[in-house]
N, C-alpha and C positions, 0 to 999 in steps of 0.2 A: 546920257547917250539917246539920241532920238531912235524911234522904233525902227527906221529904215537901216540904220547903222547896227542896230542889234540884230536884225534879221541877216544882214551882210555878214556879221561876225559868227553867227551860227552857221550859216552856209559855208563859210570858210572851214570852220571846225569839222563840218560834215564831209568836205573834201578831203581834208587830212586824214579823217578815220578811213574814208574809202581807199586811199592810197596805201594805208597800212594794211588793210585788209586784203588788197590786191597783192601786196608783197608776199603774204603768207602762201598765196597760190594753193590754197586748200591742203597745204602740207605735203603735196605730192613728191616733194623731194627728200622727205624723211621717212624712213621706214621704221622709225622708232621714236618714242619720245625723247630717249637720251640723245639721239642724233640731232634732234631739233635744238637741243641746248636752251631750252626755254624755262625760265624760273616760273613755273606754273602758279605758284603761291602768289608771287608779287603781280603777275598778270591777272590773275583772278581777282585780286584786290582792287585793281585799277578798273577792271571791268565792271565790278560792283559800284565803284564810285561814278562811273559813266551811267550806269542805270539810275542811281539817285539823282544825279544832276539832270537826266532826261525826265524823270517823274517831276521834278519841280518845274523845268521848262514847260512841261505838258499842262501842269496846273497853272501856271501864269498865263499860257496861251489861252486857255479857256476863258480867262477874264478879260481879254482883249475886247474892248468896245462895250464891255458891261457898264452901266451906270455905276458910279461910285457908291451910291446907296444900296446897291444889290451886292457889294463886296462884304465879305465875312470879317470886317475889322472892328 
């Protein structure tokens, strides 16, 4: 995948996440966690996975444009 396609794919995933977050509407419709009917454990696990993925994307992004001889391989 060329870099432009990769950035486009990342942008598309960003839009998806934005739409999901907008759907929560800051939880104003639920006056209790029980009414939200959210499996907090499962959601938290996925949030952690997103964090790990973003950490790796950030690490890779810092290497863009660096000469191969500077990379830690």
